[in-house]
LUMKE-132580 format. One record per residue: residue number from 1; chain; x, y, z of N, C-alpha, C in turn. Coordinates in steps of 0.001 Angstrom, whole numbers. Each point is the difference from the previous one (the first is absolute). Layout:
LUMKE-132580
   resi   chain      n_px      n_py      n_pz     ca_px     ca_py     ca_pz      c_px      c_py      c_pz
    NUM       A         X         Y         Z         X         Y         Z         X         Y         Z
...
end
This chain:
LUMKE-132580
   resi   chain      n_px      n_py      n_pz     ca_px     ca_py     ca_pz      c_px      c_py      c_pz
      1       A   -119314     29426     81246       346       743      -871      1567        55      -382
      2       A       146       164     -1351       989      -522      -922       857      1753       192
      3       A      1349       127      -586       940      1343       157      -334      1427     -1417
      4       A     -1498      -903     -1024      -201      1639      -912     -1460       446      1570
      5       A      -266     -1589       -88     -1435       969       734       421      1092      1624
      6       A       624      -154       607       753       550       789       373      1111      -678
      7       A       895       375     -1120       445      1323      -384     -1281       708       -78
      8       A      -748      -703      -695     -1122       794      -622     -1085       185       728
      9       A      -451      -596      1294      -551      1042      1315       754       573       562
     10       A      1116       649       354      1474       510       521      -598      1261     -1057
     11       A      -141      -219     -1507       147      1352      -728     -1299       559       253
     12       A     -1113     -1213       152     -1205      1223       412      -673       712       674
     13       A       885     -1088      1546       378       696      1443       283      1241      -364
     14       A      1220       258      -199      1004      1063        16       112      1206      -755
     15       A     -1130      -647     -1148         9      1850      -642     -1512      -466      -929
     16       A      -722      -680      -137      -857      -274     -1372     -1011       771       989
     17       A      -549     -1031      1292     -1109       372       573      -433       797       571
     18       A       515      1075       843      -118      1082      -558        78      1474      -831
     19       A       740      -657      -973       171       842     -1283      -300       427      -795
     20       A      -127      1810      -315     -1357       389     -1109       979      -466     -1028
     21       A      -987       406      -988       695     -1059     -1747      -904      1208      -800
     22       A       225       337      -503      -861       969      -974      -209      -401     -1411
     23       A      1411      -438      -443      -417     -1295     -1181       701     -1254       -80
     24       A       509      -828      -638       354     -1361       174      1490       557      -304
     25       A       711      1114     -1531      1282       -59       749       389      1100      1062
     26       A      -618       174       816      -257       461      1035       352      -845      1315
     27       A      -600     -1036      -230      -308     -1950      1139      1219      -729      -861
     28       A       460         6     -1289      1326      -565      -656       893       633       318
     29       A       410      1547       861      1290        33      -302       334       246      1989
     30       A     -1733      -235       705       429      -484      1232       696     -1697        68
     31       A      -164       118      -443      -163     -2156       450      1932        60      -854
     32       A       449       281     -1376       740       -90       111      1400       808      1064
     33       A     -1127      1349       203      1379       763       620       720      -679      1080
     34       A     -1567      -728      1086       274     -1103       712      1179     -1206      -327
     35       A      -630      -692      -730       992     -1033      -561      1638      -292       -92
     36       A       209      1796      -722      1344       610      -127      -213      -354      1424
     37       A        63       513       757       679       993      1545       132     -1978       527
     38       A      -788     -1080      -437      -643     -1051      1359      1672      -640       700
     39       A       793       791      -852      1039     -1524      1181       938      1415       507
     40       A      -719       985      -197      1255      1485      1051      -144       -58      1220
     41       A      -403      -969       643       223      -229      1374     -1195     -1480       416
     42       A      1092      -740      -435       -50     -1515       -74      -537     -1177      1278
     43       A     -1327      -642       -83      -680      -102       883      -219     -1534      -517
     44       A       298      -893       870      -378     -1817      -281     -1077      -300       150
     45       A     -1077      -995     -1322     -1131      -606       345       806      -480      1588
     46       A     -1273      -445      1089       487      -793       763     -1418      -517       108
     47       A      -328     -1499       608     -1464      -549        83       495       -93      1537
     48       A     -1770      -232       210       -59      -239      1107      -640     -1310      1104
     49       A        69      -833     -1542      -874     -1256        56      1544     -1230      -281
     50       A        95      -877       527      1134      -747       921       161       186     -1655
     51       A      1293     -1225      -276       -18      -467     -1143      -520     -2215       518
     52       A        -7      -230       798      -730      -613       429     -1578      -527      -886
     53       A      -651      1427       252     -1277       158       194        60       244     -1755
     54       A       176       410      -386       439        82     -1808       335     -1396      -732
     55       A       714      -745       783        87      -814      -394     -1008     -1665      -263
     56       A         0       908      1048     -2011     -1342       575     -1003       157     -1092
     57       A         6      1812      -522      -946      -186     -1385       -83      -386      -777
     58       A      1683       292      -202       845        47     -1372     -1320     -2053      -621
     59       A       710      -625      1426       233     -1304      -304     -1723      -555       199
     60       A     -1020       619       859     -1747        53      -169      -621        -3     -1714
     61       A      1393      1026      -452      -822       267     -1464       122      -489      -887
     62       A      1899       189      -160       -67     -1882      -819     -1062      -733       -35
     63       A      -153      -906      1550     -1022     -1073       450      -867       467     -1530
     64       A      -613      1405       859     -1735      -363     -1180       621       590      -995
     65       A       471       120      -288       280        70     -2072       475     -1788      -230
     66       A      1048      -282       225        -1     -1100        86     -1124     -1174      -578
     67       A     -1281       314       929      -494      -647       -39     -1831        12      -741
     68       A      -170      2102      -485      -731       477      -874       532      -575     -1911
     69       A      1156        17       372      1159      -481     -1479      -458      -957       -88
     70       A       -64     -1103       944       -54     -1756      -445     -1786      -382      -368
     71       A      -726      1113       249     -1271      -647       137      -721      1599      -792
     72       A        38     -1093     -1401      -824      1246     -1338     -1033      -505       342
end
């Protein structure tokens, strides 16, 4: 999951999932307010996946993509 997906997941879990919105404007205001205060109490994203696992996955993907690109 990339950082943008993580950000939207947190927005959904922390603010939207149990919210009640009476209009699109209400929803937009809620998202704008949450985003404006996103860095008030910052916490770094941390990954539970070891870097070696991520790099191995990248290498496997690169191998598959290279093979598919050369076999049209």
